[in-house]
N, C-alpha and C positions, 0 to 999 in steps of 0.2 A: 492538633491533629497530625498524626504521623502517617503520611501517605507512603505506602510500600511500593505500589506500581500501578500503572493504568490498567483498567479492565475494559475489555470490549466483548460484547456478546452479540453474536451474529445468528440470524435465522438463515439456514442453508437448505437448498432443495435436495442435495445429495451429500450426505455426511461423508461417505467414502471418498468421493471426488474432492471434497473440501479438505479433508484430512491429508490426502495425498498432495494437494497443492501447498498447504501450509508446512508440511514436512519438508518439501523442497525449498520453499521460500525461507524458512527459518533454519534449515539444516539440522533439525532434531525431530524426534518422534513425539507424538502426543503423550502427555503425562497421565491422562485419564481417558478411557474409552468406555462408553456404555451404549446400549442400543439407542440410536438417534442422538447421541451426545458425544462431544469430545472437548478436551481441555488441553491447552498449551500453557504451562507455567514457566515462562522464560526468565532467565537471569539477565541475559544480554540480548536484545534490549529488555529492560525490565517491563514485563507485560503479562497480564493474566487474560488470555484469549479463550473464550468459550464459544461453542456453537451448538445449536440444536436444530435437528431436522424439522422443517416446517414447509408447508406449501409456498411456492414462489408468489410474492405479492408485489414485486417490483423492487427497485433499489430504494431503500429507506434511509440511506445516509449519503452525505456528500462524498466523503472519502475518509480514510484513516491514514495515520502516519507515524513514523518513527523518526525523531530528531536525533542526528548524530553530530559528532564533534568537528568533522572536517570533510572537505571535498574528497580526500583519499578514502574516507569511510563510505561515501556515496559510491565511489568507483568500485570499491570492494564489494558492496552490496550488488551492484550491477553485474559484476563478474560472477558472483555466487548465483544470482538468479539465472543468468545465461547458461552457466555450467549445469544448472538443474533443468535446463530446457524451457525456461519460462520466457515469455515475450516481454520486452521492456520498452520503455520510452524515457528518454532523458531530457532534462532541461538544464541549461547552464546560465548563470547570471540572470535569472528570471525574477521579476518583481511579483511577490505574492504576499498578501497580508502586511503590506508596508515594510517588507524586508526583501533583500536581495538573497536569492537562494540558488543552490545547485541541487538537483533532485533526480531520482530515478523512480519510475512508476511501474507497477505490475497490477494485473487484474485477476481476481480469483474466479472460479467457475460460475459464481452467481452474479458477476459484474461489479463486485465491491473493489474499488480502486484503493491501492496502498502506495504511499510515497515514502521513500527514505530520503531525508533532506538535511541540509546544513544551512544555517543562517549565516550569511557573510557580512551583513551590514543592514543599515536602514535604507528604505526606498520611500520616495515621495508619493507613490501611488499605491492603491490597494492591489492592483494586479496588472500584468503585462497583457498585451494581446496574445491569445493562445496561438501556438504554431499550427494547431489543427482545431476544428470545431469541437467545443466542449459538449459533453452529454447534456448538460444543463446550462445553457448560456447565462442564466440568471445567477448561477452559483459562482462566487468569487473563489479563486484559487482551487477550484476543482480541477481534476486532471484534464488537460486539454487533449488527451491522447486516447482515452481508454475505452472508446467504443470498440468492440472486438475487432472490427475491420481496421482500426487505427493503430493498434499495437503492432509492433514489428520487432524483429530481432535487431537491436542496436548494433550488434556485432557485424551485421550485414551491410551497414551504412558506410 
């Protein structure tokens, strides 16, 4: 099996707001737009992201993520998000999924949380205590930040 890239399909309540968010987050325009549908076919990170407009039913996924090679890559993602006006939350040396990670989080208009993260080593525990209450306390390694009232501009810290 030759895996080309991950694919994520999202149901979104407002296709225009979601496309605007992802264009800012990824720094590129959608590769395909149709009524109620959009596709981002990204080379870096390698990702096939599609979305279709549908009524809001709640958050149906824990979170999504892009693994990068270094802490510098995480910092660059945070800078890009902030320059695009997106609210961010960062975690440094956090234990998640039995790994020590640095990460930055953003949340799209429908409450889907995205992390850009680097694995720095092994951890003896599944997850650290979150810095802020998680949206779903039962979910491990879910963003501890991303209820809309919890996201803030890291640059202001």
